[in-house]
N, C-alpha and C positions, 0 to 999 in steps of 0.2 A: 210726366210726359207732360207738361204744359201745354194750353192750348192754344193755338192762333189767336192773335190779336188785330193784327194790320185786317183792315175792312176790305181793300179793294181786293189784297190775296183771299181773302176768305171765299171776297165772291166769285173770282178764275178759280177756285180750285175748289170748289162747294161739291160737284158731282153731282147732284140729287140722283137718286135712286128709288123709283117707283117698286114697295114691296107689292107681294101679290096679296088681292083677297080682300073683303070688302071688312071694314072694320065701324064698329059705334059706339056711341057715347050713352053710357046706361047709369040712371041714379039707384044704389042699393044700399039698402042699409044690414049692420051683422047681423041683426037677427034673421035675414032671408033665408038662410044661408047657402048663401051664394059663394060658389069655390075661388075665393081672388084670387088666389093662386094662377087663375088663368087667365087673369089681367096684363096687358100690353104694360098698363098704366093705373098704378091709383091715384086721387088723390081727393083727401077727407076735408067736407067741407063742413057745416055747423049744420045747414039742409040731409048729409047724407056722406055718402061716397058715388064719388064718381067713378067710372069705370071707363076704358078706354079696352076693347074687345075683340075679335071674332065676330062678324055676325051670327059665323055658324053657333061658335059658343051661347051668344047672349040668346038666338032662339031653342039652341036645346034649354038652358037655362029659365026660360019663359019670358025672360027682362025687355023691357019694353024702350024702344027707340022712337027716334021720329026722322034722323036718313041716313042711311049709311056714305063710306068717305073711304076715298083713297091714300094712302099712306106712300106719304117720298120724308126719308128720311133724305139729309144734306151731309155726307160723308165727310165732307173737311169735318176733322178734329176741333171744333173752336171752341175758343174759352169761354167758361162759363161768364167772365166782365170782360167778354168785347164787343166793344159799339156798334151801331149800325146796323146789321147784317138784320134782323128782324123787322128793321122799318125799312130796308132797299128790298128783303123777300115779300110783305109785306105790299110793300108800291108798285111792285112788276106786275104782284097777283089779283090787286086793283084793279089795274088798269088791264087787266084781261079779263074784266070784271068777275072774278073768282074769289067766294070764300075760304079760307083758313084757318084754323084753329093752330096754331103755334105748344109746342111743347120741345122743350131744351134740358137735355141730359147731358150729361157725365160730359160725354165726347160729341155726343152731335145734337144739330136741334130735327125736330121730327114736325112734317105737317102735316096736315090731316083736313083733304080737299074733299068737298060734294064729289062723290065718287066718278059720276059722268063726267067730269072736269080734269079727271086725274092725265090723262096725256094732254090732254091742253095746259094742265098747271104745268106738265113736266116741259111743253115747249117756251111756254113764258118765264122759265125756270134756266133752261138751257138758254137764251136769248140777252139773258142778265146776263150772266158769264159770260157772253163775249163783247159787253159792254167797256169792260175796264182794265 
């Protein structure tokens, strides 16, 4: 099933969902003996492996992190080739003074915003869906 590429439809139907919990970004190395299967997301960089995982799992593994994040999923099935959704979401969050780290997966886009701004980000995204 192909994902949606029409920007207006993506925005109108993105249906953001705030996932429960606090999430963190950590840097690890394979020799650190961290169970990589506990990560929500992994990205190999030349400096090490960036992991996104729950705060609880990071604390249990004694992994350092600098901030906690709320995780918002845009539940519309967006195509990896869609143009403009990231820009539209970024603009809406910028106008609300909320920083955002985005991760595109096969079916959905995922946003990580400062944990204390999770509800405010949801409101900004809901407002965006009303503009199209």
